[in-house]
C-alpha positions as a Markdown table, in Angstrom:
| # | Residue | x | y | z |
|---|---|---|---|---|
| 1 | Unk | -145.4 | 176.5 | 83.3 |
| 2 | Unk | -144.9 | 172.8 | 83.4 |
| 3 | Unk | -146.4 | 170.8 | 86.3 |
| 4 | Unk | -143.6 | 169.3 | 88.3 |
| 5 | Unk | -145.8 | 167.0 | 90.3 |
| 6 | Unk | -145.8 | 163.3 | 89.6 |
| 7 | Unk | -148.3 | 162.2 | 87.1 |
| 8 | Unk | -149.3 | 158.6 | 86.0 |
| 9 | Unk | -147.1 | 157.7 | 83.0 |
| 10 | Unk | -148.4 | 157.7 | 79.5 |
| 11 | Unk | -149.5 | 154.3 | 78.0 |
| 12 | Unk | -146.7 | 152.1 | 76.8 |
| 13 | Unk | -149.0 | 150.5 | 74.1 |
| 14 | Unk | -152.5 | 150.3 | 72.8 |
| 15 | Unk | -154.7 | 147.4 | 74.0 |
| 16 | Unk | -155.4 | 145.2 | 71.0 |
| 17 | Unk | -155.0 | 141.9 | 72.8 |
| 18 | Unk | -158.5 | 140.6 | 71.9 |
| 19 | Unk | -158.5 | 141.3 | 68.1 |
| 20 | Unk | -157.7 | 137.6 | 67.4 |
| 21 | Unk | -161.0 | 135.8 | 66.4 |
| 22 | Unk | -159.6 | 132.6 | 68.1 |
| 23 | Unk | -161.1 | 131.9 | 71.6 |
| 24 | Unk | -159.0 | 133.7 | 74.2 |
| 25 | Unk | -157.1 | 132.1 | 77.0 |
| 26 | Unk | -158.2 | 132.9 | 80.6 |
| 27 | Unk | -157.2 | 136.4 | 81.6 |
| 28 | Unk | -153.8 | 136.8 | 83.3 |
| 29 | Unk | -151.8 | 139.8 | 84.5 |
| 30 | Unk | -148.8 | 138.7 | 82.4 |
| 31 | Unk | -146.2 | 140.6 | 80.4 |
| 32 | Unk | -148.6 | 141.2 | 77.5 |
| 33 | Unk | -151.2 | 142.8 | 79.7 |
| 34 | Unk | -148.6 | 144.8 | 81.7 |
| 35 | Unk | -147.4 | 146.3 | 78.4 |
| 36 | Unk | -150.8 | 147.7 | 77.5 |
| 37 | Unk | -152.4 | 148.1 | 81.0 |
| 38 | Unk | -152.6 | 151.9 | 81.2 |
| 39 | Unk | -154.5 | 151.9 | 77.9 |
| 40 | Unk | -156.6 | 148.9 | 78.9 |
| 41 | Unk | -157.8 | 150.3 | 82.2 |
| 42 | Unk | -158.5 | 153.8 | 81.0 |
| 43 | Unk | -160.6 | 152.5 | 78.1 |
| 44 | Unk | -162.3 | 149.7 | 80.0 |
| 45 | Unk | -163.1 | 151.1 | 83.5 |
| 46 | Unk | -165.5 | 154.0 | 83.7 |
| 47 | Unk | -164.4 | 156.7 | 86.2 |
| 48 | Unk | -160.9 | 155.4 | 86.5 |
| 49 | Unk | -159.2 | 158.8 | 86.0 |
| 50 | Unk | -161.7 | 160.4 | 88.4 |
| 51 | Unk | -160.9 | 157.8 | 91.0 |
| 52 | Unk | -157.2 | 158.4 | 90.7 |
| 53 | Unk | -157.9 | 162.1 | 91.6 |
| 54 | Unk | -160.3 | 161.0 | 94.4 |
| 55 | Unk | -157.7 | 158.7 | 96.0 |
| 56 | Unk | -155.3 | 161.7 | 96.0 |
| 57 | Unk | -157.9 | 163.9 | 97.7 |
| 58 | Unk | -158.5 | 161.2 | 100.3 |
| 59 | Unk | -154.7 | 160.8 | 100.9 |
| 60 | Unk | -154.4 | 164.6 | 101.6 |
| 61 | Unk | -157.1 | 164.3 | 104.3 |
| 62 | Unk | -156.1 | 161.0 | 105.9 |
| 63 | Unk | -152.5 | 160.2 | 105.6 |
| 64 | Unk | -150.6 | 160.9 | 108.8 |
| 65 | Unk | -146.9 | 161.4 | 109.6 |
| 66 | Unk | -145.0 | 158.3 | 110.7 |
| 67 | Unk | -147.4 | 155.9 | 109.1 |
| 68 | Unk | -147.6 | 153.6 | 106.2 |
| 69 | Unk | -149.8 | 153.6 | 103.1 |
| 70 | Unk | -150.5 | 150.4 | 101.3 |
| 71 | Unk | -151.5 | 150.0 | 97.6 |
| 72 | Unk | -152.7 | 146.4 | 97.5 |
| 73 | Unk | -152.9 | 145.1 | 93.9 |
| 74 | Unk | -150.8 | 148.1 | 92.8 |
| 75 | Unk | -150.4 | 147.0 | 89.1 |
| 76 | Unk | -148.2 | 149.6 | 87.5 |
| 77 | Unk | -148.3 | 151.9 | 90.5 |
| 78 | Unk | -150.7 | 154.6 | 89.3 |
| 79 | Unk | -152.5 | 154.8 | 92.6 |
| 80 | Unk | -149.2 | 154.9 | 94.5 |
| 81 | Unk | -148.0 | 157.7 | 92.2 |
| 82 | Unk | -151.2 | 159.7 | 92.7 |
| 83 | Unk | -150.9 | 159.4 | 96.5 |
| 84 | Unk | -147.3 | 160.3 | 96.5 |
| 85 | Unk | -147.8 | 163.3 | 94.3 |
| 86 | Unk | -150.7 | 164.5 | 96.4 |
| 87 | Unk | -148.7 | 164.3 | 99.6 |
| 88 | Unk | -145.6 | 166.0 | 98.2 |
| 89 | Unk | -147.6 | 168.9 | 96.9 |
| 90 | Unk | -149.3 | 169.7 | 100.3 |
| 91 | Unk | -148.2 | 173.0 | 102.0 |
| 92 | Unk | -147.3 | 170.9 | 105.1 |
| 93 | Unk | -146.7 | 167.4 | 103.9 |
| 94 | Unk | -146.8 | 164.6 | 106.4 |
| 95 | Unk | -143.4 | 163.4 | 107.4 |
| 96 | Unk | -141.8 | 159.9 | 107.4 |
| 97 | Unk | -144.6 | 158.3 | 105.4 |
| 98 | Unk | -143.7 | 154.9 | 103.8 |
| 99 | Unk | -145.6 | 153.7 | 100.7 |
| 100 | Unk | -145.9 | 150.0 | 100.1 |
| 101 | Unk | -147.2 | 148.6 | 96.8 |
| 102 | Unk | -148.1 | 144.9 | 96.5 |
| 103 | Unk | -148.9 | 142.9 | 93.4 |
| 104 | Unk | -148.6 | 139.2 | 92.7 |
| 105 | Unk | -147.7 | 139.7 | 89.0 |
| 106 | Unk | -143.9 | 139.9 | 88.4 |
| 107 | Unk | -144.5 | 141.7 | 85.1 |
| 108 | Unk | -146.6 | 144.4 | 86.8 |
| 109 | Unk | -144.0 | 144.9 | 89.6 |
| 110 | Unk | -141.1 | 145.1 | 87.1 |
| 111 | Unk | -142.8 | 147.9 | 85.1 |
| 112 | Unk | -144.0 | 149.6 | 88.3 |
| 113 | Unk | -140.4 | 149.7 | 89.6 |
| 114 | Unk | -139.4 | 151.5 | 86.4 |
| 115 | Unk | -142.2 | 154.0 | 86.4 |
| 116 | Unk | -141.9 | 154.9 | 90.1 |
| 117 | Unk | -138.1 | 155.3 | 89.7 |
| 118 | Unk | -138.7 | 157.9 | 87.0 |
| 119 | Unk | -140.0 | 160.4 | 89.7 |
| 120 | Unk | -138.0 | 161.6 | 92.7 |
| 121 | Unk | -139.9 | 161.6 | 95.9 |
| 122 | Unk | -139.1 | 162.4 | 99.6 |
| 123 | Unk | -141.1 | 159.3 | 100.6 |
| 124 | Unk | -139.7 | 155.8 | 100.8 |
| 125 | Unk | -141.6 | 153.6 | 98.4 |
| 126 | Unk | -141.3 | 149.8 | 98.4 |
| 127 | Unk | -142.8 | 147.4 | 95.9 |
| 128 | Unk | -143.4 | 143.7 | 96.8 |
| 129 | Unk | -144.3 | 140.9 | 94.5 |
| 130 | Unk | -146.5 | 138.9 | 96.8 |
| 131 | Unk | -150.0 | 137.4 | 97.2 |
| 132 | Unk | -152.5 | 139.4 | 99.3 |
| 133 | Unk | -152.7 | 136.4 | 101.7 |
| 134 | Unk | -149.0 | 137.0 | 102.6 |
| 135 | Unk | -149.4 | 140.7 | 103.5 |
| 136 | Unk | -150.4 | 141.9 | 107.0 |
| 137 | Unk | -150.5 | 145.7 | 106.9 |
| 138 | Unk | -149.0 | 147.5 | 110.0 |
| 139 | Unk | -149.1 | 151.1 | 111.3 |
| 140 | Unk | -151.2 | 152.2 | 108.3 |
| 141 | Unk | -153.2 | 155.4 | 108.0 |
| 142 | Unk | -154.5 | 154.5 | 104.6 |
| 143 | Unk | -154.8 | 151.4 | 102.4 |
| 144 | Unk | -156.0 | 151.1 | 98.8 |
| 145 | Unk | -157.6 | 148.0 | 97.3 |
| 146 | Unk | -158.5 | 149.1 | 93.8 |
| 147 | Unk | -160.0 | 146.6 | 91.3 |
| 148 | Unk | -158.2 | 143.8 | 93.2 |
| 149 | Unk | -160.6 | 142.0 | 95.5 |
| 150 | Unk | -162.7 | 140.9 | 92.4 |
| 151 | Unk | -159.8 | 138.6 | 91.4 |
| 152 | Unk | -159.5 | 137.0 | 94.9 |
| 153 | Unk | -161.5 | 133.8 | 95.6 |
| 154 | Unk | -164.8 | 134.9 | 97.2 |
| 155 | Unk | -164.2 | 132.7 | 100.3 |
| 156 | Unk | -160.9 | 134.4 | 100.9 |
| 157 | Unk | -162.2 | 138.0 | 100.7 |
| 158 | Unk | -163.3 | 138.4 | 104.3 |
| 159 | Unk | -159.9 | 137.5 | 105.6 |
| 160 | Unk | -158.2 | 140.0 | 103.2 |
| 161 | Unk | -160.5 | 142.8 | 104.5 |
| 162 | Unk | -160.0 | 141.7 | 108.1 |
| 163 | Unk | -156.3 | 141.9 | 107.8 |
| 164 | Unk | -156.4 | 145.4 | 106.3 |
| 165 | Unk | -158.8 | 146.6 | 109.0 |
| 166 | Unk | -156.5 | 145.2 | 111.7 |
| 167 | Unk | -153.4 | 146.8 | 110.2 |
| 168 | Unk | -155.0 | 150.3 | 110.1 |
| 169 | Unk | -154.5 | 152.7 | 113.0 |
| 170 | Unk | -157.6 | 154.0 | 114.7 |
| 171 | Unk | -159.2 | 156.5 | 112.3 |
| 172 | Unk | -157.3 | 154.9 | 109.3 |
| 173 | Unk | -159.1 | 154.4 | 106.0 |
| 174 | Unk | -159.5 | 151.8 | 103.4 |
| 175 | Unk | -160.3 | 152.8 | 99.8 |
| 176 | Unk | -162.1 | 149.9 | 98.0 |
| 177 | Unk | -162.8 | 150.1 | 94.3 |
| 178 | Unk | -164.6 | 147.2 | 92.6 |
| 179 | Unk | -166.8 | 146.2 | 89.7 |
| 180 | Unk | -170.2 | 145.1 | 91.1 |
| 181 | Unk | -173.3 | 143.4 | 89.7 |
| 182 | Unk | -177.0 | 143.9 | 90.3 |
| 183 | Unk | -179.2 | 141.3 | 92.0 |
| 184 | Unk | -182.0 | 142.3 | 89.6 |
| 185 | Unk | -181.5 | 140.7 | 86.2 |
| 186 | Unk | -182.9 | 143.7 | 84.3 |
| 187 | Unk | -180.7 | 146.2 | 86.1 |
| 188 | Unk | -177.7 | 144.0 | 85.5 |
| 189 | Unk | -178.4 | 143.8 | 81.8 |
| 190 | Unk | -178.7 | 147.5 | 81.6 |
| 191 | Unk | -175.4 | 148.0 | 83.4 |
| 192 | Unk | -173.7 | 145.6 | 81.1 |
| 193 | Unk | -174.9 | 147.2 | 78.0 |
| 194 | Unk | -173.9 | 150.7 | 79.3 |
| 195 | Unk | -170.5 | 149.4 | 80.0 |
| 196 | Unk | -170.2 | 147.9 | 76.5 |
| 197 | Unk | -171.3 | 151.2 | 75.1 |
| 198 | Unk | -168.5 | 152.9 | 77.1 |
| 199 | Unk | -166.0 | 150.4 | 75.5 |
| 200 | Unk | -167.4 | 151.0 | 72.0 |
| 201 | Unk | -167.0 | 154.7 | 72.5 |
| 202 | Unk | -163.4 | 154.1 | 73.4 |
| 203 | Unk | -162.6 | 152.2 | 70.3 |
| 204 | Unk | -163.1 | 148.6 | 71.2 |
| 205 | Unk | -164.8 | 146.4 | 68.6 |
| 206 | Unk | -167.5 | 143.9 | 69.2 |
| 207 | Unk | -165.0 | 141.1 | 68.8 |
| 208 | Unk | -162.7 | 142.7 | 71.4 |
| 209 | Unk | -165.5 | 143.2 | 73.9 |
| 210 | Unk | -166.7 | 139.6 | 73.5 |
| 211 | Unk | -163.1 | 138.3 | 73.7 |
| 212 | Unk | -162.3 | 140.2 | 76.9 |
| 213 | Unk | -165.6 | 139.1 | 78.5 |
| 214 | Unk | -164.8 | 135.5 | 77.7 |
| 215 | Unk | -161.2 | 135.8 | 79.0 |
| 216 | Unk | -162.5 | 137.2 | 82.3 |
| 217 | Unk | -165.1 | 134.5 | 82.8 |
| 218 | Unk | -164.3 | 132.4 | 85.9 |
| 219 | Unk | -161.4 | 134.8 | 86.7 |
| 220 | Unk | -163.2 | 138.0 | 87.8 |
| 221 | Unk | -166.0 | 137.4 | 90.2 |
| 222 | Unk | -168.2 | 140.4 | 91.0 |
| 223 | Unk | -170.5 | 140.8 | 94.0 |
| 224 | Unk | -173.3 | 143.2 | 94.9 |
| 225 | Unk | -173.0 | 146.5 | 96.6 |
| 226 | Unk | -174.7 | 145.1 | 99.6 |
| 227 | Unk | -172.3 | 142.2 | 99.9 |
| 228 | Unk | -169.3 | 144.5 | 99.8 |
| 229 | Unk | -170.7 | 146.9 | 102.4 |
| 230 | Unk | -171.8 | 144.1 | 104.8 |
| 231 | Unk | -168.3 | 142.6 | 104.6 |
| 232 | Unk | -166.6 | 145.9 | 105.4 |
| 233 | Unk | -168.9 | 146.4 | 108.4 |
| 234 | Unk | -168.4 | 142.8 | 109.6 |
| 235 | Unk | -164.6 | 143.4 | 109.6 |
| 236 | Unk | -165.1 | 146.3 | 112.0 |
| 237 | Unk | -165.3 | 149.4 | 109.8 |
| 238 | Unk | -167.7 | 151.8 | 111.5 |
| 239 | Unk | -168.0 | 154.4 | 108.6 |
| 240 | Unk | -168.6 | 153.0 | 105.1 |
| 241 | Unk | -169.6 | 155.4 | 102.4 |
| 242 | Unk | -169.7 | 155.0 | 98.6 |
| 243 | Unk | -168.0 | 158.1 | 97.1 |
| 244 | Unk | -168.3 | 157.3 | 93.4 |
| 245 | Unk | -170.1 | 155.1 | 91.1 |
| 246 | Unk | -169.7 | 154.9 | 87.3 |
| 247 | Unk | -172.1 | 152.3 | 86.0 |
| 248 | Unk | -171.1 | 149.0 | 87.7 |
| 249 | Unk | -167.8 | 150.4 | 89.1 |
| 250 | Unk | -167.9 | 151.7 | 92.7 |
| 251 | Unk | -165.5 | 153.2 | 95.1 |
| 252 | Unk | -166.0 | 153.2 | 98.9 |
| 253 | Unk | -164.2 | 154.9 | 101.8 |
| 254 | Unk | -164.3 | 152.8 | 105.0 |
| 255 | Unk | -162.9 | 154.1 | 108.2 |
| 256 | Unk | -161.6 | 152.2 | 111.2 |
| 257 | Unk | -163.2 | 153.2 | 114.5 |
| 258 | Unk | -161.1 | 155.8 | 116.3 |
| 259 | Unk | -161.7 | 154.3 | 119.7 |
| 260 | Unk | -159.7 | 151.2 | 119.1 |
| 261 | Unk | -156.0 | 151.2 | 119.9 |
| 262 | Unk | -154.6 | 147.7 | 119.6 |
| 263 | Unk | -151.0 | 147.1 | 120.7 |
| 264 | Unk | -150.5 | 145.0 | 117.6 |
| 265 | Unk | -150.4 | 148.2 | 115.5 |
| 266 | Unk | -147.3 | 149.5 | 117.1 |
| 267 | Unk | -144.6 | 150.1 | 114.5 |
| 268 | Unk | -141.6 | 147.7 | 114.8 |
| 269 | Unk | -138.2 | 149.5 | 114.6 |
């Protein structure tokens, strides 16, 4: 029997963007990256598929009726699809949930529109091409920030997390997934080599590994686990727990305190 639930679409192309021996340009989420992104992320990010399933499990537990779910930095919409599928398949699905995906790459949003449209859903889904600084979540029971904050300027990250916190309803949750680095040089070297081993096992050559690393230099800025967790708590999240870690890739669940009921979270008609 075929599975009628929504599944993340198959890759539209193999990631061979860094086979050219010429020095690569700085990494950008342009049309070339969008065309191979499913293959790129699955072969480059340890635990990515596991985290898709984990986000679905979190959605089943925390998404409430008459609320919004935000996928901030939605890329091609895989997290949005995973959440939407999970909710639809529940015995008693939450009603009147609106899903909002946001990405600042027109190429990503264009492909996400096509992929989301390929699946019918009872839930309204809106995709916005916008910068995170322009988004103020409202009436949200869940927000996802997956592999996105690392591309935001470090000095702007606290404001992003603060806006997400303030847009969540009491008891609402943020799922944060990020690449991190170790403060200890030896531990960081080990994590880097293990990550490179993962890429080698997935078919990337030494040239491709080096090229991708050079392209991401000065574009992707990692932080320590302690820095991320301190920022989440400073924003007002009272429960912060790391649910998965695969080498230097972590996923946290952060919950807004249930006791706070700001009027600013009332849904505008």
